[in-house]
C-alpha positions as a printed Julia matrix, in Angstrom:
310×3 Matrix{Float64}:
   0.0     0.0    0.0
   1.46    3.35  -1.02
  -0.47    5.45   1.46
  -1.04    4.49   5.08
  -4.7     3.97   5.87
  -6.07    6.17   8.61
  -8.64    4.46  10.83
 -10.71    6.19  13.5
 -11.96    3.89  16.28
 -14.84    5.15  18.42
 -15.32    3.38  21.73
 -11.62    2.57  21.88
 -11.73    1.82  25.61
 -14.53   -0.73  25.28
 -14.37   -4.5   24.92
 -13.9    -4.52  21.14
 -12.36   -1.09  20.72
  -9.41   -1.84  22.96
  -8.6    -4.91  20.84
  -8.4    -3.06  17.51
  -4.74   -2.01  17.63
  -3.54   -5.57  18.2
  -6.0    -6.93  15.64
  -4.68   -4.69  12.88
  -1.12   -5.67  13.78
  -1.98   -9.39  13.56
  -4.02   -9.17  10.38
  -1.65   -6.81   8.53
   1.22   -9.22   9.19
  -0.89  -12.07   7.83
  -1.72  -10.28   4.58
   1.75   -8.71   4.32
   0.74   -5.07   4.14
   1.7    -2.07   6.21
  -0.39   -1.55   9.31
  -2.76    1.43   9.33
  -2.6     4.55  11.46
  -5.08    4.02  14.29
  -6.75    6.98  15.97
  -8.33    5.8   19.2
 -11.23    7.88  20.48
 -12.52    7.13  23.97
 -15.5     8.7   25.7
 -13.28   11.38  27.22
 -11.93   12.25  23.77
 -15.28   12.12  21.97
 -18.62   11.87  23.74
 -20.71   10.1   21.1
 -23.86   11.57  22.66
 -22.57   15.01  21.6
 -23.26   15.57  17.87
 -20.79   18.44  17.63
 -18.0    16.31  19.11
 -18.53   13.66  16.41
 -18.37   16.24  13.62
 -15.23   17.85  15.0
 -13.46   14.51  15.42
 -14.21   13.19  11.93
 -13.45   16.52  10.24
 -10.19   16.91  12.14
  -8.79   13.48  11.23
 -10.32   12.88   7.78
 -10.1     9.07   8.22
 -10.32    6.45   5.49
 -12.36    4.24   7.79
 -14.43    4.77  10.94
 -15.07    1.83  13.25
 -17.97    2.49  15.59
 -17.45    0.28  18.62
 -19.21    2.77  20.91
 -22.7     2.01  22.15
 -25.17    2.21  24.99
 -25.17   -1.43  26.13
 -27.0    -1.36  29.5
 -29.9    -3.5   28.31
 -32.04   -3.22  31.43
 -31.27    0.42  32.21
 -32.26    1.31  28.65
 -35.88    0.64  29.64
 -35.58    3.61  32.01
 -33.4     5.74  29.72
 -34.88    5.32  26.24
 -33.92    8.82  25.12
 -30.26    8.32  26.0
 -30.18    4.84  24.46
 -31.64    6.19  21.22
 -29.3     9.17  21.2
 -26.21    6.96  21.41
 -27.39    3.9   19.47
 -29.56    5.45  16.75
 -29.03    9.21  16.32
 -25.24    9.16  16.78
 -24.67    6.44  14.13
 -26.79    8.46  11.68
 -24.66   11.55  12.26
 -21.51    9.45  12.05
 -22.66    8.05   8.7
 -23.32   11.58   7.45
 -19.83   12.66   8.5
 -18.28    9.61   6.83
 -20.13   10.31   3.6
 -18.98   13.92   3.64
 -15.27   13.13   4.08
 -15.28    9.96   1.96
 -14.72    7.51   4.82
 -16.06    3.96   4.99
 -18.0     2.94   8.1
 -18.02   -0.28  10.12
 -20.7    -0.4   12.8
 -21.12   -3.08  15.48
 -24.69   -4.21  16.15
 -26.39   -7.01  18.04
 -28.57  -10.11  18.05
 -31.1    -8.08  20.08
 -32.56   -6.73  16.83
 -34.34  -10.11  16.59
 -37.22  -11.41  18.72
 -35.51  -14.74  19.35
 -38.49  -16.84  18.33
 -37.99  -20.37  17.04
 -34.84  -22.46  17.09
 -33.16  -21.7   13.75
 -30.21  -19.3   13.44
 -31.17  -15.84  12.17
 -29.74  -14.78   8.83
 -29.02  -11.21   7.77
 -32.33  -11.26   5.9
 -34.44  -12.56   8.78
 -37.24  -10.3    9.98
 -36.16   -7.96  12.76
 -38.41   -7.57  15.79
 -36.57   -6.26  18.86
 -38.15   -6.94  22.23
 -36.97   -3.89  24.17
 -35.56   -0.39  24.06
 -31.95   -1.5   23.59
 -32.71   -3.69  20.58
 -34.99   -1.05  19.06
 -32.3     1.62  19.44
 -29.66   -0.59  17.81
 -32.0    -1.4   14.95
 -32.63    2.33  14.56
 -28.89    2.85  14.17
 -28.67    0.13  11.53
 -31.51    1.6    9.5
 -30.09    5.12   9.71
 -26.72    3.95   8.42
 -28.28    2.03   5.52
 -30.26    5.1    4.49
 -27.27    7.45   4.75
 -24.14    5.83   3.32
 -23.52    3.04   0.8
 -19.97    2.2    1.88
 -20.82    0.59   5.2
 -20.55   -2.76   6.97
 -22.89   -3.52   9.86
 -21.58   -6.39  11.96
 -24.12   -8.07  14.24
 -22.69  -10.16  17.03
 -23.78  -11.76  20.32
 -22.77  -12.53  23.91
 -19.51  -10.58  23.75
 -16.76  -11.28  26.27
 -13.24   -9.97  26.67
 -10.47   -9.15  29.11
 -11.6    -5.51  29.35
 -14.93   -4.07  30.42
 -17.99   -5.66  31.99
 -19.27   -8.96  30.63
 -20.7   -12.32  31.63
 -17.29  -13.94  32.14
 -16.11  -11.2   34.49
 -19.37  -11.35  36.46
 -19.2   -15.12  36.87
 -15.59  -15.0   38.04
 -16.49  -12.4   40.65
 -19.42  -14.47  41.91
 -17.29  -17.64  41.98
 -15.1   -16.08  44.64
 -17.91  -16.04  47.17
 -20.48  -18.66  46.16
 -20.69  -22.44  46.05
 -23.74  -22.39  43.79
 -24.76  -20.0   41.02
 -28.11  -20.04  39.23
 -27.77  -19.4   35.51
 -30.4   -19.23  32.77
 -30.46  -22.4   30.67
 -33.26  -21.75  28.16
 -31.58  -18.95  26.19
 -29.39  -20.26  23.39
 -26.74  -18.37  21.46
 -23.02  -18.1   20.92
 -20.42  -16.4   23.1
 -18.13  -14.23  20.98
 -14.7   -12.99  21.96
 -13.94   -9.29  21.58
 -10.6   -10.28  20.07
 -12.37  -12.39  17.44
 -14.66   -9.49  16.53
 -11.68   -7.13  16.24
  -9.84   -9.59  13.98
 -12.92   -9.95  11.77
 -13.21   -6.16  11.45
  -9.52   -5.8   10.57
  -9.84   -8.52   7.93
 -12.83   -6.75   6.38
 -10.97   -3.42   6.3
  -7.98   -4.88   4.46
 -10.22   -6.86   2.1
 -12.31   -3.77   1.28
  -9.49   -1.2    1.25
  -9.96   -0.47  -2.45
 -13.63   -1.38  -2.79
 -15.87    0.98  -4.73
 -19.37    1.95  -3.64
 -20.91   -0.56  -6.07
 -19.04   -3.5   -4.51
 -21.62   -6.09  -3.48
 -19.81   -6.84  -0.23
 -21.04   -3.7    1.51
 -23.95   -4.4    3.83
 -24.92   -6.37   6.93
 -23.14   -9.44   8.29
 -23.35  -11.78  11.26
 -20.26  -12.79  13.21
 -20.42  -14.8   16.41
 -18.8   -17.66  18.22
 -19.38  -21.35  17.69
 -20.7   -23.81  18.79
 -24.06  -22.62  20.05
 -24.67  -23.06  23.76
 -26.72  -21.78  26.7
 -25.69  -19.32  29.39
 -25.64  -22.17  31.92
 -23.38  -24.35  29.76
 -21.18  -21.33  29.06
 -20.79  -20.81  32.8
 -19.91  -24.48  33.39
 -17.21  -24.36  30.7
 -15.92  -21.07  32.09
 -15.55  -22.44  35.62
 -13.83  -25.59  34.37
 -11.21  -23.64  32.43
 -10.82  -21.02  35.17
 -10.02  -23.76  37.66
  -7.56  -25.41  35.27
  -5.59  -22.19  34.71
  -5.6   -21.34  38.42
  -7.93  -18.34  38.45
 -10.26  -20.04  40.95
  -9.57  -22.87  43.36
 -12.93  -24.55  42.84
 -15.74  -23.86  40.42
 -19.18  -23.34  41.93
 -22.03  -25.63  40.95
 -24.17  -24.18  38.18
 -27.91  -24.48  38.85
 -29.85  -24.29  35.56
 -32.94  -22.05  35.73
 -35.45  -20.68  33.23
 -35.79  -17.12  32.0
 -39.05  -16.93  33.95
 -37.12  -17.76  37.13
 -34.89  -14.7   36.61
 -37.11  -11.76  35.6
 -35.4    -8.65  34.25
 -36.72   -5.22  33.2
 -35.85   -5.97  29.55
 -36.88   -9.17  27.79
 -34.06  -11.24  26.3
 -34.26  -13.24  23.07
 -34.55  -16.95  23.84
 -32.84  -17.76  20.54
 -29.74  -15.65  19.81
 -28.24  -18.03  17.26
 -26.75  -16.14  14.31
 -26.11  -17.69  10.9
 -22.57  -16.64   9.93
 -22.38  -18.27   6.51
 -22.52  -14.95   4.61
 -19.37  -13.48   6.16
 -17.58  -16.77   5.57
 -18.63  -16.79   1.91
 -17.8   -13.14   1.23
 -14.65  -12.69   3.34
 -13.51  -16.2    4.28
 -14.03  -15.34   7.96
 -15.05  -18.36  10.03
 -17.02  -18.27  13.29
 -14.91  -17.75  16.38
 -14.27  -20.89  18.47
 -15.39  -19.39  21.75
 -13.96  -22.18  23.89
 -10.46  -21.57  22.52
 -10.87  -17.8   22.88
 -12.24  -18.17  26.4
  -9.27  -20.28  27.45
  -6.85  -17.72  26.01
  -8.62  -14.89  27.82
  -8.55  -16.71  31.15
  -4.86  -17.5   30.72
  -4.16  -13.81  30.07
  -6.08  -12.84  33.21
  -4.11  -15.37  35.23
  -0.82  -14.13  33.77
  -1.76  -10.57  34.75
  -2.41  -11.71  38.32
   1.01  -13.37  38.44
   2.86  -10.18  37.5
């Protein structure tokens, strides 16, 4: 590449955002090209709820790509803060898309399985009917639709059950609870796929390099699903987590997982019972395979243990 790509990452301190630097280093080495210039924007550097801040940031850096890893992700609190959820998840992506179109940047936006109702047992494809159950899912769907209507050169990446070494997630919560409990009740009738933040970051980096010279008419622009594999339940995920955590020395003994139903654990926001995502499209278009979440989980736990040993 003659010119170094300039990539602006919003939400750079989040689970996926903090993985982007390393992902571009790994993927650029694999495809034998120079790594891009990464501009990391955290909440302190750009409050995505502030429209003016978004405009200033994009105009100042004139990026080739913008990766939007920023979002309002408090699913239950969104029921009490619908205006804020919509501001961050729907209105901000629209403005971001407008800014990208103006400066000629391409946009990658992370979305969620919560845009679906979760009915049935089959994996949802990119063309499946959307029917979010709560404010969070509706706000994320609003962001998707705004981007589609605003800019052609976009990739929307839906994912599910994200975990990583940084930020708040199911794995971190379970490890904290394991320190003080012998038994933990976990929902066993919701099925989906845990997805590592590192895997998502690698997929995004691969798409960027693959699409670096793509024109607006390229048929690869659009919406994709990327998640872990194999499918599982939250309860089975927890059991696997505790087993590996004990093996790497993070916990001395894993608590017993007590399977419960969604009805046994009521929450302000309804969750999809079926969060399975069909990832065949991204594999066909970009040769990106689903992330083996068990391998990624083990690697994450080993990194956490190594950090404790320092």
